[in-house]
C-alpha positions in Angstrom: 25.7 -25.6 -31.0 27.2 -26.9 -27.9 30.8 -26.3 -26.8 33.4 -28.4 -25.1 33.1 -26.3 -22.0 29.3 -27.0 -21.8 29.9 -30.7 -22.1 32.7 -30.7 -19.5 30.5 -28.8 -17.1 27.8 -31.4 -17.5 30.3 -34.3 -17.2 31.8 -32.8 -14.0 28.6 -33.4 -12.2 28.8 -37.2 -12.8 30.3 -38.9 -9.7 28.9 -42.4 -10.3 26.7 -44.4 -12.6 23.7 -43.2 -10.6 24.3 -39.7 -12.1 24.3 -40.9 -15.7 20.5 -40.3 -16.5 20.8 -36.6 -15.3 24.0 -36.2 -17.4 22.2 -37.6 -20.5 19.3 -35.2 -20.0 21.7 -32.2 -19.7 23.7 -33.0 -22.8 20.6 -33.8 -24.8 19.3 -30.3 -23.9 22.5 -28.9 -25.3 21.7 -30.6 -28.7 24.0 -33.7 -28.5 22.5 -36.4 -30.7 25.0 -39.2 -29.9 28.5 -39.8 -28.7 31.3 -42.4 -28.4 33.4 -42.8 -25.2 36.7 -44.6 -25.5 37.9 -46.6 -22.5 41.7 -46.7 -23.5 42.3 -43.0 -22.9 38.9 -41.4 -22.0 38.5 -39.2 -25.0 34.9 -38.7 -26.1 33.5 -37.7 -29.5 30.2 -35.7 -29.2 27.9 -35.1 -32.2 24.9 -33.0 -33.2 23.7 -34.7 -36.3 26.2 -34.8 -39.2 27.3 -31.2 -39.0 28.7 -30.5 -35.6 31.2 -32.6 -33.6 33.7 -32.0 -30.9 36.2 -34.2 -29.2 36.9 -34.0 -25.5 40.6 -35.0 -25.2 42.1 -37.9 -23.3 41.5 -37.7 -19.6 44.1 -40.2 -18.3 47.1 -42.2 -19.3 46.4 -45.0 -21.8 45.2 -48.2 -20.3 45.3 -51.7 -21.9 42.0 -53.3 -22.9 41.7 -57.0 -22.3 41.8 -58.9 -25.6 39.0 -61.3 -24.6 35.7 -59.8 -23.4 34.1 -61.1 -20.2 30.4 -60.0 -20.8 29.0 -61.5 -17.6 31.7 -59.9 -15.4 31.2 -56.6 -17.2 27.5 -56.7 -16.6 28.1 -57.2 -12.9 30.6 -54.3 -12.7 28.2 -52.1 -14.7 25.4 -52.8 -12.2 27.6 -52.0 -9.3 28.5 -48.7 -11.0 24.9 -47.9 -11.8 24.0 -48.3 -8.2 26.5 -45.6 -7.3 29.0 -47.9 -5.6 32.0 -47.0 -7.8 33.4 -43.8 -9.2 34.1 -43.2 -12.9 37.7 -44.2 -13.0 37.0 -47.4 -11.2 34.3 -48.1 -13.8 36.8 -47.4 -16.6 39.3 -49.8 -15.2 36.6 -52.5 -14.9 35.6 -51.8 -18.5 39.2 -52.3 -19.6 39.6 -55.4 -17.5 36.5 -57.0 -19.0 37.4 -56.1 -22.6 35.1 -53.1 -23.3 36.7 -50.8 -25.8 34.0 -48.1 -26.0 30.4 -47.3 -25.5 28.1 -45.4 -27.8 25.1 -43.4 -26.6 22.2 -42.6 -29.0 20.0 -39.9 -27.5 17.3 -40.4 -30.1 16.8 -44.0 -29.0 18.0 -43.4 -25.4 20.3 -46.4 -25.6 23.9 -47.1 -24.5 25.7 -49.8 -26.4 29.1 -51.3 -25.2 31.6 -52.8 -27.7 34.7 -55.0 -27.5 37.9 -54.4 -29.5 36.6 -56.4 -32.4 33.5 -54.1 -32.6 31.2 -56.8 -31.3 28.2 -55.5 -29.3 28.5 -56.7 -25.7 25.4 -55.1 -24.3 22.8 -52.5 -25.2 20.8 -50.9 -22.4 17.9 -48.4 -22.4 18.8 -45.2 -20.6 16.2 -44.2 -17.9 14.5 -40.9 -18.6 
């Protein structure tokens, strides 16, 4: 089973959204089946099926999430990030400002789904592989 150190090593190579597909490939190879990333403090819960989970602790001070989501603004910010034009913390701030509470990645389906604070799905994207 994977360790927190292995996950952190893979994550340390992500400098922008352009690096995301390689990161997904790396953690999938470690046995990760899915994970949830929380915008408010940056903690991430990684899972291998139902029997192995680890939490990477908060990475930064808690930031407020906008109460009302702005899906179109979020999609524009996401595209900018995926093109490698912003770093991770800039992306996190744009998520918070546009009402994104978390995203969930399913490695079996190779999808990433973004949610607002009410648990409403804002966007689901296929992950390139």
